[in-house]
C-alpha positions in Angstrom: -105.2 -9.3 0.0 -106.8 -7.8 -3.5 -107.5 -11.4 -4.7 -109.0 -12.6 -1.2 -111.3 -9.4 -1.5 -112.7 -10.4 -4.6 -110.4 -7.0 -5.6 -112.5 -4.7 -3.4 -109.4 -4.1 -2.0 -106.9 -2.0 -3.9 -103.6 -2.6 -5.0 -102.3 0.3 -3.5 -104.7 -0.7 -0.3 -103.3 -3.7 -0.3 -99.9 -2.4 -0.4 -100.0 -0.1 2.4 -101.7 -2.8 4.4 -98.7 -4.9 3.8 -96.3 -2.5 4.6 -97.6 -2.2 7.9 -98.1 -6.2 8.6 -95.0 -6.8 7.6 -93.6 -3.9 10.0 -95.6 -5.3 12.9 -94.3 -8.5 12.2 -90.5 -7.3 11.9 -91.3 -5.4 15.0 -92.4 -8.4 16.7 -89.6 -10.3 15.6 -86.9 -7.9 17.2 -86.0 -6.4 13.7 -87.8 -3.3 13.7 -88.0 -1.0 16.7 -91.1 0.1 18.2 -90.2 3.5 17.2 -89.6 2.9 14.1 -93.2 0.8 13.5 -95.0 3.8 15.1 -93.3 6.1 12.6 -94.1 3.9 9.7 -98.3 4.1 10.8 -97.6 7.7 11.9 -96.6 8.5 8.0 -100.1 6.5 6.8 -101.8 8.5 9.0 -100.5 11.9 8.5 -101.1 11.2 4.4 -104.4 9.9 5.4 -104.3 6.7 3.6 -107.7 5.0 3.9 -107.0 1.7 5.3 -110.6 0.7 6.1 -112.4 -2.1 4.6 -115.9 -3.7 5.4 -115.5 -6.9 4.4 -113.9 -10.5 6.4 -110.9 -12.3 5.7 -110.4 -15.4 7.3 -106.6 -16.5 8.5 -107.5 -19.4 6.5 -109.0 -17.8 3.6 -105.6 -15.8 3.4 -103.4 -18.8 3.9 -105.2 -20.1 0.8 -104.1 -17.3 -1.2 -100.9 -16.8 -0.3 -100.5 -20.5 -1.2 -101.3 -19.6 -4.7 -99.4 -16.5 -4.9 -96.7 -16.0 -8.0 -94.3 -14.7 -5.5 -94.8 -17.8 -3.1 -94.5 -19.9 -6.1 -91.3 -18.3 -7.4 -89.4 -19.3 -4.5 
């Protein structure tokens, strides 16, 4: 997210967004209870973590950056 946004999204915000996205996917796959997903989201809300960003990222842009990410290359 950081690189795809041309570093307009900070590392901390990207990590938080990633945590929520991964939790959502885990919930959709039946690996995380919906109540646990909601609790994760509530924690970010309670801590007033600002996850907003006014830019735009397309799925194709995200995928292209994910393909060259160092974590993807390490596998």
